[in-house]
C-alpha positions as CSV (number, residue, x, y, z in Angstrom):
1,X,-44.1,-42.7,-6.6
2,X,-41.2,-40.2,-6.5
3,X,-42.1,-39.0,-3.0
4,X,-42.2,-42.6,-1.7
5,X,-38.8,-43.3,-3.1
6,X,-37.5,-40.1,-1.7
7,X,-38.8,-41.0,1.8
8,X,-37.2,-44.4,1.4
9,X,-33.9,-42.9,0.4
10,X,-34.1,-40.5,3.4
11,X,-34.6,-43.3,5.9
12,X,-31.8,-45.2,4.3
13,X,-29.3,-42.4,4.9
14,X,-30.6,-41.5,8.4
15,X,-30.0,-45.1,9.6
16,X,-26.5,-45.2,8.1
17,X,-23.2,-44.4,9.8
18,X,-22.5,-41.7,7.3
19,X,-25.4,-39.6,8.7
20,X,-24.0,-39.9,12.2
21,X,-20.6,-38.6,10.9
22,X,-22.3,-35.8,9.1
23,X,-24.4,-34.8,12.2
24,X,-21.3,-34.7,14.4
25,X,-19.4,-32.7,11.9
26,X,-22.2,-30.2,11.6
27,X,-23.0,-29.8,15.2
28,X,-19.3,-29.6,16.4
29,X,-17.5,-27.9,13.6
30,X,-19.8,-25.2,12.3
31,X,-20.9,-23.4,15.5
32,X,-17.6,-23.9,17.2
33,X,-15.6,-22.5,14.2
34,X,-17.9,-19.5,13.9
35,X,-17.6,-18.7,17.6
36,X,-13.8,-19.0,17.6
37,X,-13.4,-16.9,14.5
38,X,-15.7,-14.2,15.9
39,X,-13.5,-13.9,19.0
40,X,-10.5,-13.6,16.7
41,X,-12.2,-10.8,14.8
42,X,-13.1,-9.0,18.0
43,X,-9.4,-9.1,19.1
44,X,-8.3,-7.9,15.7
45,X,-10.7,-5.0,15.9
46,X,-9.4,-4.0,19.4
47,X,-5.8,-4.2,18.0
48,X,-6.8,-2.0,15.1
49,X,-8.4,0.7,17.4
50,X,-5.4,0.6,19.7
51,X,-3.0,1.1,16.7
52,X,-4.8,4.2,15.6
53,X,-4.8,5.7,19.1
54,X,-1.1,4.9,19.5
55,X,-0.3,6.4,16.1
56,X,-2.2,9.6,16.9
57,X,-0.5,10.0,20.3
58,X,3.0,9.4,18.8
59,X,2.3,11.9,16.1
60,X,1.4,14.6,18.6
61,X,4.3,13.9,21.0
62,X,7.0,13.3,18.3
63,X,6.0,15.0,15.0
64,X,7.5,13.1,12.1
65,X,10.4,14.6,10.2
66,X,10.4,13.8,6.5
67,X,14.1,14.8,5.9
68,X,14.8,11.1,5.7
69,X,12.9,9.8,2.5
70,X,12.3,6.5,4.3
71,X,10.5,8.0,7.3
72,X,6.8,7.2,7.6
73,X,4.9,10.4,8.2
74,X,1.4,8.9,8.3
75,X,-0.2,5.4,8.2
76,X,-3.4,4.0,6.7
77,X,-4.5,1.1,8.9
78,X,-6.5,-1.8,7.6
79,X,-9.8,-2.3,9.5
80,X,-10.9,-5.9,9.9
81,X,-14.2,-6.9,8.5
82,X,-16.8,-8.7,10.6
83,X,-17.6,-11.1,7.7
84,X,-14.1,-12.5,8.0
85,X,-15.7,-14.8,10.6
86,X,-17.0,-16.9,7.7
87,X,-13.9,-16.7,5.4
88,X,-10.6,-15.3,6.4
89,X,-9.5,-15.0,2.8
90,X,-6.6,-12.4,2.4
91,X,-7.3,-10.8,5.7
92,X,-4.1,-12.0,7.4
93,X,-2.0,-11.7,4.2
94,X,-2.6,-8.0,3.8
95,X,-0.3,-5.5,5.5
96,X,-1.6,-4.1,8.7
97,X,-1.0,-0.6,7.5
98,X,0.3,1.4,4.5
99,X,3.0,3.9,5.5
100,X,3.5,7.2,3.6
101,X,7.2,7.9,2.8
102,X,8.8,10.2,0.3
103,X,10.1,7.1,-1.5
104,X,6.5,5.9,-1.9
105,X,4.0,3.7,0.0
106,X,5.7,1.3,2.4
107,X,3.7,-1.8,3.5
108,X,3.6,-2.7,7.2
109,X,4.1,-6.3,8.3
110,X,1.3,-8.7,7.4
111,X,-0.5,-10.7,10.1
112,X,1.1,-13.9,8.7
113,X,4.6,-12.6,9.4
114,X,3.9,-13.0,13.2
115,X,1.8,-16.2,12.8
116,X,2.7,-19.4,14.6
117,X,3.5,-22.7,12.9
118,X,-0.3,-23.4,13.0
119,X,-0.8,-21.0,10.0
120,X,1.0,-23.5,7.8
121,X,-1.8,-26.0,8.4
122,X,-4.4,-23.5,7.1
123,X,-7.4,-21.6,8.5
124,X,-10.3,-23.4,10.0
125,X,-13.3,-21.3,8.9
126,X,-16.7,-21.8,7.4
127,X,-15.3,-21.7,3.9
128,X,-12.9,-24.5,4.7
129,X,-15.6,-26.6,6.2
130,X,-17.9,-26.2,3.2
131,X,-15.2,-26.4,0.5
132,X,-13.2,-29.3,2.0
133,X,-15.1,-31.3,4.6
134,X,-18.7,-31.1,3.2
135,X,-17.5,-31.8,-0.4
136,X,-15.9,-35.0,0.8
137,X,-19.0,-36.0,2.8
138,X,-21.2,-35.3,-0.3
139,X,-19.2,-37.7,-2.3
140,X,-19.4,-40.3,0.5
141,X,-23.2,-39.9,0.5
142,X,-23.5,-40.6,-3.3
143,X,-20.6,-42.8,-4.4
144,X,-22.7,-46.0,-4.1
145,X,-26.1,-44.5,-5.0
146,X,-26.2,-46.6,-8.2
147,X,-23.1,-48.7,-8.0
148,X,-24.1,-50.1,-4.6
149,X,-27.6,-51.0,-5.8
150,X,-26.2,-52.6,-9.0
151,X,-23.6,-54.6,-7.0
152,X,-26.3,-55.8,-4.5
153,X,-28.7,-56.8,-7.4
154,X,-31.5,-54.5,-6.1
155,X,-31.2,-52.2,-9.1
156,X,-32.3,-54.8,-11.6
157,X,-35.2,-55.8,-9.3
158,X,-36.4,-52.2,-8.9
159,X,-36.2,-51.3,-12.6
160,X,-37.9,-54.6,-13.6
161,X,-41.1,-53.0,-12.3
162,X,-42.8,-50.1,-13.8
163,X,-40.3,-47.7,-12.3
164,X,-39.0,-45.0,-14.7
165,X,-35.2,-44.6,-14.6
166,X,-35.4,-40.9,-14.2
167,X,-37.6,-41.2,-11.1
168,X,-35.2,-43.6,-9.6
169,X,-32.2,-41.4,-10.1
170,X,-34.1,-38.2,-9.0
171,X,-35.0,-40.0,-5.8
172,X,-31.4,-40.8,-5.1
173,X,-30.3,-37.2,-5.7
174,X,-33.2,-35.4,-3.9
175,X,-33.4,-37.8,-0.9
176,X,-29.7,-37.7,-0.2
177,X,-29.5,-34.0,-0.7
178,X,-32.3,-33.3,1.8
179,X,-30.7,-35.5,4.4
180,X,-27.4,-33.7,3.9
181,X,-28.5,-30.1,3.9
182,X,-30.9,-30.2,6.8
183,X,-28.2,-30.8,9.4
184,X,-26.0,-28.4,7.6
185,X,-28.6,-25.6,7.7
186,X,-29.5,-26.3,11.3
187,X,-25.9,-26.2,12.5
188,X,-25.3,-23.0,10.5
189,X,-28.3,-21.4,12.1
190,X,-27.1,-22.4,15.6
191,X,-23.7,-20.9,14.8
192,X,-25.3,-17.7,13.7
193,X,-27.4,-17.5,16.8
194,X,-24.3,-18.1,18.9
195,X,-22.1,-15.4,17.4
196,X,-25.1,-13.0,17.3
197,X,-25.5,-13.5,21.0
198,X,-21.8,-12.7,21.4
199,X,-22.3,-9.4,19.5
200,X,-22.0,-10.2,15.8
201,X,-24.1,-7.5,13.8
202,X,-26.3,-10.0,11.9
203,X,-29.2,-7.6,12.0
204,X,-27.5,-5.1,9.7
205,X,-28.6,-5.4,6.0
206,X,-25.0,-5.1,4.7
207,X,-24.1,-8.2,6.9
208,X,-27.3,-10.2,6.5
209,X,-27.4,-10.2,2.7
210,X,-23.8,-11.5,2.2
211,X,-24.5,-14.2,4.8
212,X,-27.7,-15.2,2.9
213,X,-25.7,-15.3,-0.4
214,X,-23.0,-17.4,1.3
215,X,-25.6,-19.9,2.4
216,X,-27.1,-20.2,-1.1
217,X,-23.7,-20.6,-2.7
218,X,-22.8,-23.3,-0.2
219,X,-26.0,-25.2,-1.0
220,X,-25.2,-25.0,-4.7
221,X,-21.6,-26.1,-4.2
222,X,-22.9,-29.2,-2.2
223,X,-25.3,-29.9,-5.0
224,X,-22.4,-29.9,-7.5
225,X,-20.5,-32.6,-5.5
226,X,-23.7,-34.6,-5.1
227,X,-24.0,-34.6,-8.9
228,X,-20.4,-35.6,-9.3
229,X,-20.8,-38.5,-6.9
230,X,-23.8,-39.8,-8.8
231,X,-21.9,-39.5,-12.1
232,X,-19.1,-41.7,-10.6
233,X,-21.6,-44.1,-9.2
234,X,-23.4,-44.6,-12.6
235,X,-20.2,-45.2,-14.5
236,X,-18.8,-47.9,-12.2
237,X,-20.3,-51.3,-11.2
238,X,-18.4,-51.8,-8.0
239,X,-18.9,-49.6,-4.9
240,X,-15.4,-50.0,-3.7
241,X,-14.0,-48.9,-7.0
242,X,-16.4,-46.0,-7.0
243,X,-15.2,-44.9,-3.5
244,X,-11.6,-44.9,-4.7
245,X,-12.4,-42.9,-7.8
246,X,-14.5,-40.5,-5.8
247,X,-11.8,-39.9,-3.2
248,X,-9.2,-39.5,-6.0
249,X,-11.3,-36.9,-7.7
250,X,-11.9,-35.1,-4.4
251,X,-8.1,-34.9,-3.8
252,X,-7.6,-33.4,-7.3
253,X,-10.5,-31.0,-7.2
254,X,-10.2,-29.7,-3.7
255,X,-6.5,-30.1,-2.7
256,X,-4.4,-30.1,-5.9
257,X,-6.0,-28.2,-8.7
258,X,-6.6,-24.8,-6.9
259,X,-3.1,-24.7,-5.6
260,X,-1.4,-26.2,-8.7
261,X,-3.0,-23.6,-10.9
262,X,-1.1,-20.7,-9.2
263,X,2.1,-22.7,-9.2
264,X,1.7,-23.0,-13.0
265,X,0.9,-19.3,-13.1
266,X,4.2,-18.4,-11.4
267,X,6.1,-20.3,-14.1
268,X,4.0,-18.9,-17.0
269,X,4.0,-15.3,-15.8
270,X,6.7,-14.6,-13.2
271,X,6.9,-11.2,-11.3
272,X,9.3,-9.3,-9.1
273,X,8.9,-9.1,-5.4
274,X,7.5,-6.1,-3.4
275,X,10.8,-5.6,-1.7
276,X,12.6,-5.5,-5.0
277,X,10.3,-2.8,-6.3
278,X,10.8,-0.7,-3.2
279,X,14.6,-1.0,-3.4
280,X,14.4,0.0,-7.1
281,X,12.5,3.2,-6.1
282,X,15.1,3.9,-3.4
283,X,18.0,3.5,-5.8
284,X,16.2,5.7,-8.3
285,X,15.8,8.5,-5.7
286,X,19.5,8.2,-4.7
287,X,20.6,8.5,-8.3
288,X,18.3,11.4,-9.1
289,X,19.3,13.2,-5.9
290,X,23.0,12.9,-6.9
291,X,22.3,14.3,-10.4
292,X,20.2,17.1,-8.9
293,X,22.9,18.1,-6.4
294,X,25.4,18.2,-9.2
295,X,23.2,20.4,-11.3
296,X,22.6,22.8,-8.3
297,X,26.3,23.0,-7.5
298,X,27.1,23.7,-11.2
299,X,24.4,26.3,-11.4
300,X,25.6,28.0,-8.2
301,X,29.2,28.0,-9.4
302,X,28.1,29.6,-12.7
303,X,25.8,32.1,-11.0
304,X,28.1,33.2,-8.2
305,X,31.4,33.0,-10.1
306,X,33.5,36.1,-9.5
307,X,31.6,37.0,-6.3
308,X,33.8,37.5,-3.2
309,X,31.5,35.6,-0.9
310,X,28.0,34.3,-0.6
311,X,25.8,35.3,2.3
312,X,23.1,32.7,2.6
313,X,20.8,35.1,4.5
314,X,21.1,38.0,2.1
315,X,20.9,35.8,-1.0
316,X,18.2,33.5,0.2
317,X,15.6,34.5,-2.4
318,X,18.2,34.3,-5.2
319,X,19.2,30.8,-4.1
320,X,15.6,29.7,-3.9
321,X,14.9,31.0,-7.3
322,X,18.0,29.1,-8.6
323,X,17.1,25.8,-7.0
324,X,13.3,25.8,-7.5
325,X,13.2,24.7,-11.2
326,X,15.9,22.0,-10.6
327,X,14.0,20.7,-7.6
328,X,10.7,20.7,-9.5
329,X,12.3,18.9,-12.4
330,X,13.8,16.3,-9.9
331,X,10.4,15.8,-8.2
332,X,8.5,15.4,-11.5
333,X,11.1,13.0,-12.9
334,X,11.1,10.9,-9.8
335,X,7.3,10.8,-9.7
336,X,7.1,9.8,-13.4
337,X,9.6,7.0,-13.1
338,X,8.1,5.6,-9.9
339,X,4.7,5.6,-11.4
340,X,6.1,3.7,-14.3
341,X,7.7,1.2,-12.0
342,X,4.4,0.8,-10.1
343,X,2.4,0.3,-13.3
344,X,4.8,-2.3,-14.6
345,X,4.8,-4.2,-11.3
346,X,1.0,-4.1,-11.0
347,X,0.6,-5.2,-14.6
348,X,2.9,-8.2,-13.9
349,X,1.0,-9.2,-10.7
350,X,-2.4,-8.8,-12.4
351,X,-1.3,-11.0,-15.3
352,X,0.0,-13.7,-13.0
353,X,-3.2,-13.6,-10.9
354,X,-5.4,-13.8,-14.0
355,X,-3.6,-16.8,-15.3
356,X,-3.8,-18.6,-11.9
357,X,-7.5,-17.8,-11.5
358,X,-8.4,-18.9,-15.0
359,X,-6.5,-22.2,-14.6
360,X,-8.0,-22.9,-11.1
361,X,-11.6,-22.5,-12.3
362,X,-11.5,-25.9,-13.9
363,X,-12.8,-27.2,-10.5
364,X,-15.8,-25.9,-8.5
365,X,-13.9,-25.4,-5.3
366,X,-12.1,-22.4,-6.7
367,X,-15.3,-20.8,-7.8
368,X,-16.8,-21.3,-4.3
369,X,-13.7,-19.7,-2.8
370,X,-13.7,-16.7,-5.0
371,X,-17.4,-16.1,-4.4
372,X,-17.0,-16.5,-0.6
373,X,-14.1,-14.1,-0.2
374,X,-15.9,-11.5,-2.3
375,X,-19.1,-11.8,-0.3
376,X,-17.2,-11.6,3.0
377,X,-15.0,-8.7,1.8
378,X,-11.8,-10.6,2.4
379,X,-10.7,-11.1,-1.2
380,X,-9.5,-9.1,-4.3
381,X,-12.1,-6.4,-3.9
382,X,-11.0,-5.6,-0.4
383,X,-7.3,-5.8,-1.3
384,X,-7.6,-3.6,-4.4
385,X,-9.6,-1.0,-2.6
386,X,-7.1,-1.0,0.2
387,X,-4.1,-0.3,-2.0
388,X,-6.0,2.1,-4.3
389,X,-7.0,4.1,-1.2
390,X,-3.4,4.0,-0.1
391,X,-2.2,5.4,-3.5
392,X,-4.8,8.2,-3.4
393,X,-3.8,9.1,0.1
394,X,-0.2,9.1,-0.8
395,X,-1.0,11.6,-3.6
396,X,-2.7,13.9,-1.1
397,X,0.3,13.7,1.3
398,X,2.7,14.2,-1.6
399,X,0.9,17.3,-2.8
400,X,0.3,18.9,0.6
401,X,3.4,17.9,2.5
402,X,6.2,16.0,0.6
403,X,6.3,18.7,-2.2
404,X,7.4,21.2,0.5
405,X,10.2,19.0,1.8
406,X,13.6,19.6,0.3
407,X,16.5,17.2,0.0
408,X,19.0,20.0,0.2
409,X,20.8,20.1,3.6
410,X,20.8,23.9,4.0
411,X,17.1,24.1,3.1
412,X,16.3,21.4,5.6
413,X,18.2,23.3,8.3
414,X,16.2,26.4,7.4
415,X,12.9,24.5,7.6
416,X,13.8,23.1,11.1
417,X,14.7,26.6,12.3
418,X,11.4,27.9,10.9
419,X,9.4,25.2,12.8
420,X,11.3,25.9,16.0
421,X,10.6,29.6,15.8
422,X,6.9,29.1,14.8
423,X,5.8,26.6,17.5
424,X,2.1,27.6,17.0
425,X,1.8,25.4,13.9
426,X,2.7,21.7,14.2
427,X,4.1,19.8,11.3
428,X,1.4,17.2,11.6
429,X,-1.2,19.9,10.7
430,X,0.2,19.9,7.2
431,X,-0.4,16.1,6.8
432,X,-3.9,15.2,5.7
433,X,-5.6,12.6,7.9
434,X,-5.9,9.0,6.6
435,X,-9.2,8.5,4.7
436,X,-11.8,5.9,5.6
437,X,-11.5,2.7,3.7
438,X,-14.8,2.2,1.8
439,X,-16.4,-1.3,1.6
440,X,-17.4,-2.8,-1.8
441,X,-21.1,-2.5,-2.6
442,X,-23.1,-5.7,-2.9
443,X,-23.9,-5.0,-6.6
444,X,-20.1,-4.7,-7.3
445,X,-19.5,-7.9,-5.4
446,X,-22.2,-9.8,-7.3
447,X,-20.9,-8.4,-10.6
448,X,-17.4,-9.6,-9.8
449,X,-18.7,-13.0,-8.7
450,X,-21.1,-13.6,-11.7
451,X,-18.6,-15.8,-13.6
452,X,-18.1,-18.1,-10.6
453,X,-21.8,-18.3,-9.9
454,X,-22.4,-19.3,-13.5
455,X,-19.7,-21.9,-13.3
456,X,-21.1,-23.5,-10.2
457,X,-24.5,-23.6,-11.8
458,X,-23.0,-25.0,-15.0
459,X,-21.2,-27.7,-13.1
460,X,-24.3,-28.7,-11.2
461,X,-26.4,-28.9,-14.4
462,X,-23.7,-30.6,-16.5
463,X,-22.8,-33.3,-14.1
464,X,-26.5,-34.0,-13.4
465,X,-27.2,-34.3,-17.1
466,X,-24.2,-36.6,-17.6
467,X,-25.4,-38.9,-14.8
468,X,-28.9,-39.2,-16.3
469,X,-27.6,-39.8,-19.9
470,X,-25.3,-42.5,-18.7
471,X,-27.9,-44.1,-16.5
472,X,-30.5,-44.1,-19.4
473,X,-27.9,-45.8,-21.7
474,X,-26.7,-48.4,-19.1
475,X,-27.5,-52.0,-19.6
476,X,-29.0,-53.0,-16.3
């Protein structure tokens, strides 16, 4: 009996206009979007490689001079990930590189700073299609599953026979879901074949497993909205009213709640800007430099008081011995205070982000987004590793290069003369090369996404249970 009803439901959907709209959306949007985004990734990869070559060439031809504390002596470039084809995530929002300066890590311009007005309209990628387009289509497939039959009078006729209510509702869910996911999977497979033909490395295990996980999560997300549509349909007697309620819920769940949660987070937990933090570090260095110069001048006055003259060349060792403890104290004090500024700023940002994420998880669309950007390595995991790698690299540059650079004008002149006399060793040899940015492991990704996977499963089960409970208690 169940199979017969499922077949009937499948034929009902296939012969409807909704199925034609779904088919067109799948065949046009999914393969075309994947192909366009893969070309964008390929161009970003070429730009990344050219940036590295250009930086290496410039470093050899014009070695950086760190006398200016704002000079970038080395850069850690962000390599685009191939999985950004499916979800762009934070890829364009992250800085293209992290520059190492004596004042700290300076962020290069993000991709969005050079974006056209089209960026305001949002990215068209696989995540957007599943999260926005297919969620709406899923509601359109189910808003009249029960309400339409009740309004037409066929529900009373069907249940007047020996047809269990659970079998009837299961046939609505399963039949509609099959009709929905088959075109989706076929179009997704066509899109994968298309970008693989263009050069996408789908055969690699580290690429294939996230793509498989993204497919399964998308199917679960669609199932959630199918269950939501059936719930709405069981609670309302009129199909038109059910359509209005379904569309209103979709607007709230997909368009308003995820964005509104972070607007609320900015009010609840405000933070400073990145530029404000950098300017605070610059002001701190200027103040400490002024204090250090005054201490050095006072110490020199006390040490050389009564001397007829000072010969810099003859008293070079004596001057270095005098300045060294003051310079070390300055460097340590600057490092301690900048570390505190960074910790406070990161704590503020992390708190605001946690509040926003927690509030946004009241709807399934946010959970899908967080899982997708984790699987595609375009989310928080990629961002955190990028900045952590930059901080570690800065520590290496600070220990091996910045610690040898003095703010004293005379010492800087002596260093320049030394470099000019010793041309066999380039200044860039003292700067360690940028490290390779490691990718998050699949186990780490799954661990970070466990909460959102659980929430999607919970939504699917909870809404399905609500639909059945309401339908069993309905007076047909």
